[in-house]
N, C-alpha and C positions, 0 to 999 in steps of 0.2 A: 370432660377431660379437664383437669385443673390447669390454669395458666401458669407455666413454669417461670414466667417473668413478672408476675403480679407484684412482687415484693422488691423490685429492683430499687436501690437509691437513685435520687435525682442526679447526684453528682458524685464523681470519683476523683480521689486524689492520687497522683502518680509520683512515687518517690524514684528519682532518677539515681542508679547506682554505677553507671558506666565508668565515670573518672575514677572510681575506686575498685569496685568488684570486677569491672572490666579491664582496666589497664593493668591491675596487678597480676593478672594472669597472662599478659603478653610476654613472649620469650625475650624481647629486646626492651630497652629503656626507651619510652617515649619522651621526646624533649619537652622541656617546661613550656616552651612556646606552642607546642602541638597541643598539650592539656589545656592551655589557656583557650585556644582556638575552639576546642570541643565544648568546653564549659560555657563559653560566650555564646556558642550557636544553641546550645540546650536552653540557655536562659531566654535567648531571643524567640525561641520556639513557644515559650510560654511555660516552661516547667518552673515550678515555685520551690521545689525541695530537691536538693541536689547534694549527694554524698561525694564531695569533692576529692577526698584523699584519705590518708590513713597515717596515723602515727606509730604504727607498728615499727619496730626496729629496723632500720635500713639493712641490717645483716640478713633478715629474714625475708624482707620485701623491698629489694633494691629499686624496684620500678617506681616506687613512691618516696624515695628518699628525699625528694625536693619538696615535701609537704609544706613546711614552713615558708619557703620562698613563693610557693604557688599561691597561698593564702595572702601573703603580704602583698603580692603583685596583682591580684585579682579580687578587688572588693566585690561583693554581690551586689547586683543591680538592686534598685528598689522592689521591694516585695518578694525578693528571692532569698531563701534561707540555704546557707552552705552547712554541711556537717562533716564530721570526719569520724573514722573508726578509732576507737581508743582501747587498747589492751590492758592498761595498767595506771598506776598513779603517775608516772613519768609522762605517759600519753596525755593524761589529763592536764598535767601542767603545761604541756606544749599547746594543748588546745586552749587553755586559758590566755596563754601568751599570744595566741592568734586572735583572741577576742571572739571566738565562734560561739554562737548562741546556742548550738545543739552538738551533741556527740552520740555515737552508737558504740555500745559494747556487744561482745558476741561470745557464744558458746554453742557446743553441741549438745543434744540429747543422748548421743552415742558416746560412751567412754572412750572407745578406741580413737574415734575421729577427733574427739576433743583432746586427747593427750597428743595426737600427732599434729593438731592445728595449733594448740596453745602449750603443750607440755606440762597440762595440769589435768587432774581429775575433774569431773563435773562438779562435784562439792567444793572443791578447791577454787574453781572458777566463780561459784555463787558466792563463796566467802569474800573473794577478792571484790566482787562487785557491790557486795554489801557495804564495803567502806567507799567505793569510788562514786557510786550513784548519789549517796546523800551528799558528799562533797561537792560534787557538780552542781547539784541543785542549790546549794548554799552559795555557790559562786554565780548563780542566775543562769546556769546552762541546762537545758532541757536534754533528756537521755532517752534514747531509743535503744531497742536490744533486738538482737538476732537470735533465735534458737535454730540451729541447723540439723540436717539429717532427720527432720521430723517425719517424712514420708518413708525413710529408709537410709540405711547406711551402707556403704561399699564393703564394710569389714564385718559388721554384725548383722546385716540383713534388716529385717522389719524391726521397728522400735515401737514400744507399748506406746499408745496414745495418751494414757494417763501420766506416764513419765514426762512426755514433753510438755503437756498442758500444766502439770505441777511446776515444771521448771519456769514457764511463762508466768504463772501466777505469782510465784516468788519475785520474780523480776519486777512486776507490776507494784507488788507489796513494798519492794525497796524504793520505787519512786519512778520507775521508767514509765513514760506516758503511753508508749505503744511498744508491742512486740511483733516482730516479722517472723511468722512461722514459715521455715524455709524447706523447700524440697531441693536440697542441695545437689542431688545427683539426678533429678528429673525422672523418678519413677513413678510419680503420683498418678492415680486414675481418679475419675470423678465420684465413684462410689466411696473410695477411701478418703478423698477430700471432704466429702459431706460429713463423714464420721469424725474427722479430726476438727472441722470447724465447728460442728454441733457441739462436740466436747469442750472445745474452747469457749464456746458461748455460754456454756453452763458455769464458767468460772470467771470470764472476763467480759467487759462491756464490748459491744461491737466496734466501737471507735478505738479500743485499745488493741485490735487485732488487725494485722496486715499479713498479706500472702507475698511471699518471696519465691517465685517459681521458675525453675530452670526448665528449658525445652528439649532436653537431650532425647527424649523419645517422642516428641511432637504432641504431647498431652497438655502443655501449660495453658492455652486458651481454653481448652475444656474445663479445666480446673478453675480458671477465672469465672467462668459462667456458673459454676456451682457456688463459688464465694459469693458472687453477685446475687445469685437467688437467696442466700442466707443472709443478705444485708451488708456484707463487707464492702467497704468503700475506700479502702487503702491498699495499693498494689505496688510493688517493686518492679522495676523494668530496667533495661540497659539499651542503649541506643545500638541499633544494628545487631542486637543479640551477643554483643560483646561479653565475654566473662567465661567463668568456669570455676574450678576449685583446685589447687595444687595438691590437696590431700584427698581428693576423691577421683580416683582413676576413671576415666571415660566420661566425666561429667563435662558436658558442653556448655554453651553460653546460656546466659539468663534469657528470660522471655524478652523479646525485642520490643522496645517502647513503641516503635512504629505500629507493629502488629496489635499491641494492646490498645493503642488510640484508635486505630482503625476499627476494632471491634467495638469499642465503647462509643465511638462517634455514630457507627452504623446502627447502634441500638438507642441513639437519641439521648446518651448520657453525657452530662457536661463535665469536661476536663480542664477547660481554659487553655488548651494546647492547640496550636496550629499545626495541622498534619503536614502541610506542604513545607513549612519551615523545619519541622521535625525531620523530614526526608533530607532536607539540605543538611541538617546536622549530622545525619547518618553519613552523607557523602563526605563531609568533612572528616568524620572519625575514620572512614574507610581510607582516605588519603593520609591521614596522620599515622595510622598503625600500618599502612602499606600492604594490605591483604584484602581479600574479597569478605565481607562479612556476611553472616548467614540469615539474617532477618528476612523474612518473606516479602513483607511491604517494601523494606529497604531495596529489594532487587526488582519487585514488580511495579512499584510506583503506586500512586494514590489512584482511586477511582471515585468519581462522583456519579450518583445515580441521578438521571434527568428523566423527566417525562417524554415519552416517545411523541414525535411531532403528529 
């Protein structure tokens, strides 16, 4: 029988999305000081890549209207990179003013979802980013990208894999250093994930691929294992499982960072993250948002294997 884990990477990079993807989906406005507490705790736990906020119009995402103030008052600790979601040229200018080293652009592989989320067609979004991404790079800003609804759309159902991979390839050709293939509504299963990742590896280098998985139906970690087996070493996660999508009915939170790190640590993979401090960060996030968070390790706590006496 073949060893399913023979090709595992030695180390994995975790890209933390809770300050943006998590808090933007909260029904209330999280105070600025609360956001700063969460981000400081995430950095203290060892997370090196943190998507801190979004420069989307406050009209559409009032929860992140304080993006400029947050970044001005919270310089990243040494070795930590902050990024922000940027929807257009105005967002790029705000990111430049905030001296961010990295931004993220986003679109969906589903026409319906993309129009609801961005008020644009997929082609119009790609045309927009064809202007923004080179501008950002000329400013010395790295660009990451999201392709949403790759595993399925709440309005259109299954999405053709070649369409999603084609969008990802175009984003890399524009200059994006990495594309996060996203299971926005958490419908992915391991066989489907294997097909998607294998198709993506036919067009992109493995370091250009990240997986952004929601745990709506409890399959996120199973899909992580498939990604790991195929060599993927970049995964998005959100503390305590914060998150969702306002334009994807029924979509619950992202894969919880604690759950991901517990799995990776148990498999002997290096993340540079302190799980105990990560659990503390989850407790802070829960205090700040004022509700119980769904992450499994967040609720159960850590567990250290020890040899029996």
